[in-house]
N, C-alpha and C positions, 0 to 999 in steps of 0.2 A: 092644628092638623094632626092626625093619628099617624104615629110612627109604628112600623113593623120590623121585627128583626128578621133579616134575610141572609142566609149564607151563600157566597158566591164561590164556586170553584175558579181559581185562578190559575192561569198559565204563568210560566216564566215571562212571557211577553206582557201579559196584563200587569205584572208586577212592575216591569220596568216602565210601562206605559203610565201607571199611577205615580211612580216615583218621579218621572221627568215632567209629565202633563199636569200632575195633580188631580187627575181624574181618570176614568175610564169610560169609554163609549159603550152605549147600549145600542140595541137591546141585547140582553144576555140571559142565559138560564139562572135561576136562582132557586134556593130551597128554603121553606119556611113551614111553620106550623099552620096547616090548613085544616078545614073540616074532615077531610080524609084522614089525616094524621090522628086527630083526635078520636075518630071513629074506630081506628084500629086499636086504640088502647083507651077505652071509655073510662077507666078507673085511674088513668094517669094524671099527671100533673104537668103545669107548664115546663118545669125544668126538664122533665123526661121527654116531652114532645120536642123541646127545643134540641135536646142531645140527639134524637132521632133524625131530625132535619139536618143537623150538622154532620152526622154520619153519612146521610144520604149524599150530601155534597162532597164530602171526602172520597166516598165511593165513586162518585161520577168523575172525579179526577183519575182514579185508578182505572176505570172503565175506558177512559179516553187515552190512557197511556201516558198521562202527565204526571209529574210530581205532585204530591198532595199538598195543595196550598188553598186555603179557604179564608176568605175575607168575611168577617161578620159586620154587616152593614145596618144601620137603621134608616129605613126609607119611608117617605110618605105612601100611603095606601094608593094614592092615585098614580104612583109610579109602577104599580104591579098589576099584571094581568094573570089572574088565577081562574078565569073563567073555563079553562080546560086543564085545570090542575089535575095531575096524577100523582097520587101520594102527596109528597111534599113539594114536588117540582112546579115552579111557576115561571113567568117570564117577566124580567125587569126591563122596563121601557125607559129609554133615555140614559143620559150619563150619570155616573156615580162619583161626585166629588169626594175628594180625600177626607174632608171633614165629617162625612157621613160614615166613614169607616171606624168601627169601634175597636177592633182587634183583628189579628190574624191567628189562624189555627195551621200549624205545619205538622206535616207527617215525618215520621222517623226517616223515611227515604230521602227526603230533603236534608235533614240534619247530618245524616252520615254520608251524604253525597253519593249514596249508592243508587242501584237500579230500583225502579219502582216494584214493589211486590206484585205477584199476580193478584188480581181481583179476587176477593173471597167475600161474598155478601153475608156470609154467616158469622163472620168475626168482626170485633170492634176494631176500628182502626185507631192506633195510638196517636194522639196529638199533642203537640206543645203550643203554648200560648205566646203570641208575641204582641207587644204595644205597637201602636201606629208610629211612634217615635223610633221604633226599630226597623223601619222600612227599608232604610240604606243597607243595614246588615242583612236583611232577608233578600234584597236584590243581589248582594255579593255572593249569597249561598247558592242562588239559582243561576 
């Protein structure tokens, strides 16, 4: 089966659910490299397109007034509904178990325990990388 890297905007509640239940329930929005993303930068490469999808997920956290926490997950293609994809945004169907989570990307607002900055779609959001073995620590931060 073909796997796709998807970036899931996580709320503090979803972090706690993943920690206690070892899975999060779907459906939920996700961000991934779509044909639309490739079309916006036809000379780009997979790394650049992935970065754009990650930034879109981080921005969606800010837009929702949430701390910036993004889970990078590898999902089977059948678990994605990209039929009405807008940019990199898709819908993730069904639950996401902890073993499908590759890493977490966490904004400086979480690490400093400060207020979420105002959304600014023109600037890059600084993110720190956390391994899934650090989920307990991440939960304590949020």
